[in-house]
C-alpha distance (Angstrom), angle and dihedral (degrees) to the residues before:
residue distance angle dihedral
M1 . . .
K2 3.82 . .
A3 3.81 92.3 .
V4 3.82 91.0 47.3
R5 3.78 92.8 50.0
S6 3.82 91.0 51.6
W7 3.81 89.9 62.3
F8 3.85 90.6 60.1
R9 3.79 93.6 58.0
W10 3.80 112.9 114.6
E11 3.83 91.9 -132.2
I12 3.80 89.1 65.5
W13 3.75 92.6 47.6
L14 3.82 90.9 49.7
Q15 3.85 90.0 56.7
L16 3.80 91.8 45.0
A17 3.80 89.2 52.0
L18 3.80 90.1 56.0
A19 3.82 89.4 49.7
A20 3.82 91.4 48.3
A21 3.82 92.0 49.7
T22 3.82 90.4 48.1
L23 3.77 93.4 50.6
A24 3.83 91.8 45.2
L25 3.74 93.2 54.1
A26 3.83 91.5 45.9
A27 3.80 92.3 48.6
A28 3.82 90.4 48.8
G29 3.79 91.0 54.9
A30 3.80 90.6 -117.3
G31 3.80 94.4 139.6
G32 3.77 93.3 146.4
V33 3.82 91.8 55.5
L34 3.76 91.3 44.4
N35 3.79 91.5 52.2
L36 3.86 89.5 55.0
A37 3.81 99.4 36.9
F38 3.81 103.7 43.8
L39 3.80 97.1 70.6
P40 3.79 97.9 51.9
L41 3.86 92.1 39.9
A42 3.84 92.8 50.5
A43 3.81 90.7 44.8
A44 3.80 91.4 50.0
V45 3.84 91.9 50.2
A46 3.78 90.4 47.5
L47 3.74 92.7 50.9
I48 3.78 92.5 51.2
L49 3.80 91.1 49.3
Y50 3.81 91.4 44.4
L51 3.85 89.3 56.5
R52 3.83 97.7 41.4
S53 3.82 106.9 27.6
P54 3.85 107.5 18.5
T55 3.79 99.9 161.2
R56 3.77 100.7 38.7
D57 3.75 121.6 22.9
Y58 3.85 97.1 25.3
V59 3.83 91.0 51.4
S60 3.80 92.0 46.9
F61 3.81 93.8 45.5
C62 3.81 92.2 51.6
L63 3.79 90.6 55.1
W64 3.84 93.5 46.3
I65 3.81 90.2 50.5
W66 3.80 90.5 52.7
M67 3.81 89.2 50.2
L68 3.78 99.7 44.7
A69 3.90 108.0 28.7
P70 3.82 92.5 86.5
L71 3.87 89.6 56.5
V72 3.80 90.7 49.0
R73 3.82 88.7 51.2
R74 3.83 90.7 51.7
L75 3.81 91.6 49.7
A76 3.82 90.3 50.5
D77 3.83 92.6 46.9
W78 3.84 93.1 47.3
S79 3.82 91.2 60.0
S80 3.79 101.2 35.1
G81 3.78 104.5 25.9
F82 3.81 133.9 -92.4
N83 3.74 113.5 -53.1
P84 3.86 111.9 -167.9
L85 3.81 90.5 -166.8
S86 3.79 98.1 46.8
L87 3.84 114.3 171.8
I88 3.77 90.1 -147.9
I89 3.85 90.1 75.8
V90 3.83 89.1 59.8
A91 3.84 91.1 60.4
P92 3.84 96.5 84.2
L93 3.83 89.4 50.7
A94 3.78 92.5 48.4
V95 3.79 96.5 49.9
S96 3.83 92.4 44.1
L97 3.82 94.1 48.7
L98 3.80 90.4 57.8
A99 3.81 83.3 80.2
I100 3.80 88.2 74.7
G101 3.83 85.7 79.2
R102 3.78 87.8 87.6
A103 3.83 94.5 52.3
N104 3.83 89.0 108.1
R105 3.80 90.5 71.5
K106 3.79 120.2 92.9
S107 3.79 91.9 -134.8
F108 3.82 89.6 60.3
W109 3.85 88.1 71.2
S110 3.79 96.1 32.9
Y111 3.80 97.9 109.1
A112 3.80 108.4 70.4
P113 3.88 98.7 -155.9
F114 3.83 90.2 58.1
T115 3.79 92.6 48.4
A116 3.80 92.4 46.8
I117 3.78 91.4 51.8
I118 3.80 92.5 50.6
I119 3.80 91.0 51.5
V120 3.84 91.4 52.6
Y121 3.79 90.9 47.0
A122 3.85 88.2 54.1
Y123 3.83 89.0 51.0
G124 3.83 89.9 52.5
A125 3.79 92.1 48.8
L126 3.80 92.8 51.9
L127 3.80 90.0 47.8
G128 3.75 90.6 51.4
I129 3.80 92.4 49.5
F130 3.83 90.8 50.2
Q131 3.81 87.6 51.6
G132 3.83 87.9 61.0
Q133 3.83 97.6 -103.1
P134 3.82 103.5 109.1
I135 3.78 99.8 149.7
P136 3.81 96.4 44.7
A137 3.77 90.3 43.6
L138 3.82 93.4 52.5
Y139 3.80 93.0 45.2
T140 3.80 91.9 49.7
L141 3.80 89.5 47.3
A142 3.80 89.5 54.5
T143 3.83 91.8 51.5
L144 3.75 91.0 49.4
V145 3.82 101.4 39.9
S146 3.80 100.3 41.3
P147 3.85 95.0 75.1
V148 3.84 91.0 46.7
I149 3.79 90.7 49.0
F150 3.79 89.6 49.9
G151 3.81 90.1 51.1
C152 3.84 89.9 49.7
Y153 3.86 87.9 49.7
I154 3.81 89.5 57.6
L155 3.86 90.0 52.0
T156 3.83 88.1 62.2
Y157 3.79 89.1 61.3
A158 3.83 98.0 49.2
D159 3.84 92.4 141.0
R160 3.81 88.7 57.1
S161 3.78 96.2 41.8
R162 3.83 92.2 117.3
E163 3.82 91.0 56.2
I164 3.82 91.6 47.9
A165 3.79 91.7 46.3
G166 3.82 91.3 51.5
T167 3.80 90.5 47.9
M168 3.80 94.1 50.0
L169 3.76 95.8 45.3
R170 3.80 93.1 43.9
T171 3.77 90.0 50.1
F172 3.79 93.0 51.1
I173 3.88 90.8 47.5
Y174 3.84 91.6 53.6
G175 3.80 90.9 40.7
T176 3.81 91.8 51.8
F177 3.78 91.3 50.8
V178 3.79 94.9 48.2
L179 3.82 96.1 41.7
S180 3.83 92.9 45.3
L181 3.80 90.6 54.3
Y182 3.81 90.2 48.9
A183 3.81 90.1 46.7
I184 3.79 96.0 52.3
D185 3.79 90.1 48.2
Q186 3.80 87.8 46.8
Y187 3.74 91.6 54.9
F188 3.80 95.1 55.1
N189 3.81 98.8 28.2
L190 3.79 108.8 30.1
R191 3.79 106.8 -159.7
P192 3.81 119.2 -130.6
W193 3.85 95.1 -115.1
D194 3.81 90.5 52.4
A195 3.82 92.2 46.8
Y196 3.80 91.0 46.8
W197 3.81 91.5 51.3
L198 3.83 92.7 49.6
T199 3.84 89.5 53.6
A200 3.83 98.9 39.2
S201 3.81 95.8 45.1
E202 3.83 90.9 49.1
F203 3.81 88.2 -133.5
S204 3.81 94.2 165.2
S205 3.80 96.8 163.2
A206 3.84 88.8 65.7
G207 3.80 90.7 61.6
L208 3.78 136.0 -119.3
P209 3.84 124.8 -30.1
I210 3.81 90.9 -112.9
P211 3.83 127.0 104.6
Q212 3.84 112.0 -89.4
M213 3.79 91.7 6.8
F214 3.76 99.9 93.7
R215 3.83 141.5 58.2
L216 3.78 113.2 -98.6
F217 3.82 117.0 -102.8
S218 3.86 101.7 159.5
T219 3.83 112.4 -170.4
L220 3.82 92.9 -22.4
N221 3.81 126.9 89.3
S222 3.82 99.8 -111.3
P223 3.85 142.0 17.6
G224 3.83 87.7 -113.9
H225 3.81 94.7 59.3
F226 3.79 91.7 43.7
A227 3.78 90.0 50.4
V228 3.83 89.5 52.9
L229 3.79 90.1 51.8
L230 3.82 90.9 51.7
L231 3.82 91.6 47.7
V232 3.83 89.2 52.7
G233 3.83 93.7 43.5
L234 3.79 93.9 49.1
L235 3.82 92.6 50.2
A236 3.81 90.3 44.9
M237 3.81 89.2 60.6
F238 3.79 89.5 71.3
S239 3.78 89.0 69.0
S240 3.79 95.8 46.3
S241 3.83 131.9 95.7
S242 3.83 91.7 -175.0
R243 3.76 122.6 117.5
L244 3.79 86.5 -118.0
R245 3.83 89.6 75.7
W246 3.83 87.5 76.1
I247 3.81 98.1 35.8
T248 3.84 100.2 44.8
P249 3.82 103.9 48.3
P250 3.79 96.9 66.9
L251 3.82 90.3 49.4
A252 3.79 92.2 44.2
L253 3.84 94.6 46.6
V254 3.80 91.8 51.4
S255 3.79 90.9 47.3
L256 3.77 90.6 47.8
A257 3.83 90.2 51.1
L258 3.86 89.9 52.1
T259 3.84 93.7 50.8
L260 3.82 85.2 68.2
V261 3.80 88.0 -150.4
R262 3.83 101.7 146.9
S263 3.85 93.3 -176.0
A264 3.82 89.7 61.6
W265 3.80 90.4 50.4
G266 3.78 88.1 55.0
G267 3.83 91.1 43.5
L268 3.82 88.5 55.0
A269 3.79 90.4 51.8
I270 3.81 90.7 49.1
G271 3.81 90.9 48.8
L272 3.77 91.2 51.5
L273 3.80 89.6 49.2
V274 3.85 90.2 53.1
L275 3.79 88.9 51.1
L276 3.81 90.3 55.6
V277 3.83 91.5 46.5
V278 3.81 96.1 50.7
G279 3.75 93.9 38.1
Q280 3.75 122.5 89.8
G281 3.79 133.6 -144.9
F282 3.75 112.5 -47.8
Q283 3.78 91.7 12.4
R284 3.82 89.8 69.9
L285 3.79 92.2 51.0
R286 3.84 89.6 48.5
Y287 3.78 91.1 51.9
V288 3.80 92.5 49.5
L289 3.80 92.4 48.6
I290 3.82 92.4 48.8
G291 3.81 89.8 49.7
L292 3.81 92.8 48.8
V293 3.80 93.5 48.4
A294 3.84 91.7 48.7
T295 3.87 90.5 49.7
I296 3.80 92.4 48.7
L297 3.83 91.3 49.5
A298 3.82 89.8 50.6
L299 3.84 95.4 49.4
P300 3.89 96.9 83.5
L301 3.79 90.4 54.7
L302 3.79 93.9 43.0
S303 3.78 89.1 51.4
Y304 3.82 92.1 56.9
E305 3.75 104.0 114.7
P306 3.79 103.8 -122.7
I307 3.81 89.1 49.0
S308 3.85 99.1 39.8
E309 3.80 92.9 51.1
V310 3.79 94.0 55.1
F311 3.83 96.1 38.9
F312 3.82 98.3 46.5
G313 3.81 90.9 43.2
R314 3.78 89.8 56.1
L315 3.82 91.9 42.7
A316 3.84 90.5 54.1
S317 3.83 89.5 57.1
I318 3.82 90.1 67.1
V319 3.86 87.8 66.2
N320 3.76 94.6 47.8
L321 3.83 102.9 41.1
A322 3.82 92.9 150.5
E323 3.85 88.9 73.6
D324 3.79 95.4 37.5
N325 3.87 111.0 114.3
S326 3.80 94.3 -156.9
Y327 3.84 93.0 50.7
N328 3.80 93.0 47.0
A329 3.82 91.1 47.9
R330 3.79 89.9 53.1
L331 3.83 91.8 50.7
S332 3.81 91.4 49.0
F333 3.78 91.0 48.1
S334 3.86 92.0 50.5
D335 3.77 90.5 50.5
T336 3.80 89.9 52.1
I337 3.83 93.7 51.8
L338 3.85 93.4 43.3
S339 3.79 88.4 55.1
Q340 3.79 89.8 62.7
V341 3.77 93.1 71.0
D342 3.83 95.5 155.1
S343 3.82 91.4 61.0
L344 3.85 91.0 51.7
V345 3.79 94.6 63.7
L346 3.85 104.3 62.7
G347 3.78 94.6 9.2
N348 3.80 130.8 -131.1
G349 3.75 97.1 -101.0
L350 3.82 131.5 -122.7
G351 3.77 120.3 -52.5
I352 3.83 93.6 41.6
S353 3.82 94.1 93.0
G354 3.78 136.5 25.2
L355 3.83 130.6 32.2
G356 3.80 91.6 -40.0
T357 3.76 89.2 75.7
K358 3.80 88.0 75.0
L359 3.77 87.3 74.8
G360 3.84 94.1 52.3
G361 3.78 101.5 70.1
E362 3.79 133.9 -115.4
N363 3.83 95.9 -37.2
S364 3.82 94.5 60.9
D365 3.79 101.5 70.2
A366 3.82 99.9 91.0
M367 3.81 97.6 83.0
R368 3.80 100.6 29.0
V369 3.75 90.9 116.7
F370 3.81 114.4 46.9
D371 3.78 112.7 -175.1
N372 3.78 98.6 -167.2
G373 3.78 120.3 57.9
V374 3.84 96.6 -164.1
L375 3.80 92.9 49.8
D376 3.79 88.9 45.4
L377 3.80 88.4 60.2
F378 3.82 93.3 52.4
Y379 3.81 91.9 42.5
N380 3.81 90.4 55.7
F381 3.80 102.5 33.7
G382 3.83 105.0 21.4
L383 3.79 115.9 -152.3
M384 3.80 88.3 -15.1
A385 3.79 84.4 77.1
L386 3.82 86.9 75.7
I387 3.84 87.1 73.4
I388 3.84 89.2 56.5
V389 3.80 91.7 46.9
F390 3.79 92.1 51.4
S391 3.83 90.5 44.2
L392 3.83 90.0 52.2
A393 3.79 90.6 49.3
A394 3.82 88.6 51.4
M395 3.80 89.9 50.9
I396 3.78 91.7 52.4
Y397 3.83 90.1 48.7
T398 3.79 90.3 50.2
A399 3.76 93.5 48.5
I400 3.80 95.0 50.3
K401 3.80 96.9 38.7
N402 3.79 96.6 46.5
G403 3.75 102.4 25.3
S404 3.81 97.5 95.8
F405 3.83 103.1 82.9
D406 3.77 96.5 102.1
D407 3.84 142.2 -34.5
Y408 3.83 91.8 -73.1
S409 3.79 94.0 55.0
R410 3.84 94.0 40.6
V411 3.82 92.5 51.3
S412 3.85 91.1 43.8
A413 3.78 90.4 53.2
A414 3.84 91.5 48.4
I415 3.83 92.2 48.5
A416 3.81 93.9 49.3
V417 3.80 94.2 47.7
G418 3.80 94.2 41.9
V419 3.79 94.1 52.7
L420 3.76 93.7 39.9
S421 3.79 90.9 54.8
Q422 3.80 88.8 69.8
I423 3.79 93.1 68.8
V424 3.80 87.8 95.1
F425 3.82 87.8 71.4
S426 3.78 104.1 31.5
N427 3.76 138.5 -4.1
A428 3.79 98.7 -82.0
L429 3.86 91.2 178.9
V430 3.81 93.1 73.7
G431 3.78 123.4 96.6
F432 3.81 116.7 -47.6
G433 3.81 92.5 9.8
G434 3.78 90.6 55.9
M435 3.87 89.3 49.2
C436 3.78 86.8 59.9
I437 3.86 92.6 52.0
F438 3.80 116.1 35.2
P439 3.85 99.2 42.4
F440 3.83 91.2 50.2
V441 3.79 91.5 48.0
A442 3.80 87.2 50.2
I443 3.83 88.6 53.4
V444 3.80 91.1 57.3
V445 3.81 92.4 44.9
S446 3.79 92.0 47.7
W447 3.76 91.8 47.9
K448 3.80 90.8 54.3
V449 3.81 90.9 49.9
S450 3.84 96.5 45.6
A451 3.84 97.6 40.4
P452 3.85 95.9 78.4
R453 3.87 89.2 48.6
R454 3.82 90.5 53.7
Q455 3.78 91.8 47.5
T456 3.80 93.1 51.5
A457 3.82 90.5 45.4
F458 3.79 95.9 57.3
P459 3.84 98.0 72.2
V460 3.84 89.9 50.3
Q461 3.84 91.0 48.8
R462 3.81 89.4 49.8
A463 3.80 90.8 49.9
F464 3.78 92.2 54.1
A465 3.80 90.4 44.8
R466 3.75 88.9 61.5
């Protein structure tokens, strides 16, 4: 009955109305209108939810927008032509940055590593502006700071951290199920909007716009981001009692295999290891059993020949890295960046690398793809990046040390560390990756702050119960 009643809440219908309007415009071929209308509509819905349901529907809506906005962009581009500067991609940033509305609260700035990272980001933005790249610098700042702001927002609701954690994990579980179904269909029946986007965006590293000849990306805008989603969704299953915890893992594991993102495979292993470290006694055995059952259920799909050939071929490359083109290209790229020692002292500022370079004209293409997240930090911020590195180390320490209160905090710690571990290969702090790190660290921090309050409240509650 509780699940049925939740569907009759007006907040749900408001979000469904936005989805219906989006699909109607896409079906009508009004891609130009959709490209202009989606951002203000999504921002308006987010603002209403922020004011009326700040710890449940607003949080869930933000995550869904991050997961689905790239697909909306592809639907708009398919009918109106490819737009490299689509406003739809700004929607996730806009809805997430609404969280800055609680910046006037002391608890917003209560976790020093978050505050330190924001200060360094501001330094990088100013440096980028002084370098003559104001728009790329500000856009890159938004992609970096929005996940941290969202994490700070969660800190202001420490007493409701369990509700927020449940909302976030539940959203990722449903999102993983839906996006995995879409991805498997995508692999065998590549839809025209996805094929068009692969061609128009010149995203050659994803593969060819032919069924079974590309790396899965589902509704997201790269195999890397989709792999991060699957990593989070799979770890979130360990906190769930829903039937989806048995249905989703096989689909998610197959989808993760077909992204061919080896760093995410390693991130999942690290996340599982964190679960075992922060778990206690029977909890560890339960986690192992759930993992074994999920793997066994996925084996029939992984054994299917078109899938197994691709997956095991990629898996074999881990053993023979010396002949792996991707690995050698990363080593060569790292050597090139390290040779520019002078630029690693003060930094080059934001907007000089990453997707923000698209806004900087023809001369900004050189560092659009940065294959080492740690070096990317030093390239942008110089020695100030050490503050970020120490802050990230403090976040990992917090997650592991304090992530043992309950299943929510344990899984949140595992997700944050698992996703953050990929920074060696790419800047996992940007955009969707950051949304899978900072909010989950905030959950662990909030749980630590609010736990003593709940413990002291119980005797009072029992007294009134008498």
